[in-house]
N, C-alpha and C positions, 0 to 999 in steps of 0.2 A: 365417781371421779370428780376432782375439783375443776374449777373453771380454768381455761387456758390463760396463761399470763403471756401477753404479747409485749416484747421489748424491742424498741426500735434501735437498730444499729445505724447510726447517723451517717450522713454523707461525710461529715468532718472526721468521724472515726474511720471511715473507709479510706479517706485520703491519708490519714495518719498511718493506717495499716499498710497501704501501698508503699509509703516511704520506708516503713519498718521492714517490710519484706525485701525491698531492694537493698537496704543497708545490711540485712542479715546475709544476703548472697555476696555482697561486696566484702564483708568481713570474713566470709567463708572462702573468698577468692574463687568462687564458682560463678560462671556466667553462662547462661543458656544461649544456644544459637537461635532458638525458636520458642515462642510461648504458645501454649495450647489452652485456650479458654474452653472450659467444660460447660456446655449449655444445660440449663439456662443460668444458673447461679454464678458460674465462673466467667461469664462473658464480660460483664461490666468491669469487674476487677482486672480481668485480663487486658482489656483495652487500656485502662489506667496504667497498669504495670508496663504495657507495651510502650506507651508514651514516656513513662518515667525512665525506662531502660533503653529507649530508642531501638527496640527490637520488633521484628515482624510477629504477627499474631495470626494463628488459624484457630478454627473452632471445631470441636466435635460435639454433636448434639446427643446428649444422653437423655434429656427430659422428654423428648417427643416419643422415644421408644419405637420409632418407625422401622429402623433396621438395627441390627446389633452393632451399634457404634459406627456406622458407616464403614463397613469392612475395608473398602478400598482405601479410605484415608488412613485407617489404622495400619494397613499394610505399608503404605507410603511412609508413615511416621516410624514404623519399626525399621524399615530399610534405612531411613536417615540415621537412626541410632547406631545401626551396624556400620554406617559410613563415618561415624564419629561425631555426628551432631548431638548436641545436648538439648534435651527437651524439658521445659518446665510446664507442667500442667497446673492450671490455676482454677481453684474452686472457692466458693464463698465460705463453706463450712465442711469440715470433716466431722460428721455427727456419728452415724452408725458405722461408716466406712464402706458401705455398700457400693457407692459410686466409684470410689477410688479403687476398691477391690476389683470391680468389673473392668475398669480401665487397665489395671495391671494384668489381669488374666487375658484380656483381648490382645494386648501387646505381646505377652508371653507366647500366645498361640501363633503369633507371626514372627517369633524368634527375635524380638527386640533385645537390644543390649541394655539390660536393667541398670548398668552402671552409668548410663547416659540419660536416665530418666529421674526427675525429681518432681515433688509436689509442693505447692504453696497454697495456704488457705488463710483467710482472715480469722476464722474461729476454729479451734481444734479441740475436740472433745477427748480428754485423756482416757476415756473409757472406750473409744472407738476400736474396732477390730483392725483398723489400718493405721499406720504411722505416716506422718508427713515430714518433709525436710525443713520447711519454713512455715512459720505461723506468726500471726500478729498477737492474738490473745488465746489463752486456753480457758476451757470450761470443764467442769466435772459434772456429767449428767446425773451422778448420784446426788448432787447438791443443787445444781442449776437446772430447773425444769422449764424455764422460760422458752418460748418460741420466738426466735429472732426474726425480725422483719428488716431486711436489707433495703436500701434506698430504691432499688429497681423493682421491689415487690410492693411498693407503696400504692400502686394503682390497683392491686388485687382486691377483690371484695373480701369482707370479713369472713363470709362463708367459705370462700376458696382457701383463705389462710388457715381457717380451722380444719378444713379437710386435709390440707398438707400436713398440719401439725399432728393430726390423728393417724397418718399413714403408718407410723410406728409409735403407738400410744405409750409404750413404756419409757420413751425418751422424756416425756413431759408429765408422767404420772407420779 
């Protein structure tokens, strides 16, 4: 296998992306009641979008894998959708679709109203198993094999970044 190509997704690009996501929702005339940042990668963009839209933000932690998505929080979020609240889940990237799929399934198990749930990402892989509602940029993993390093990942060691990139090696091979 060839060497991993690391590409920095800059802070400036992230800010541009947050404005673009907000503008897309405004053009769509859809406004969430609550933002949900997906830990870890969706937390920083979730905070930025929360400030841009002047909306509250909660987080679900997917990366720690301590509990299946904090089942109590998922149940609360599902109940809110049934009561009419609109939830926007924020992630950094929709790459394989695994995380977004797990969130959708967890919410479905709690009888969430899928019509009140949307997803926004900074980068959207058109080859992903899951679709999102709002995106800043698209990539095609059949063409783009770079591993993107977002500003909040800049403190990670090169070894840790390589390990994360290799979790699903076909994405970058």
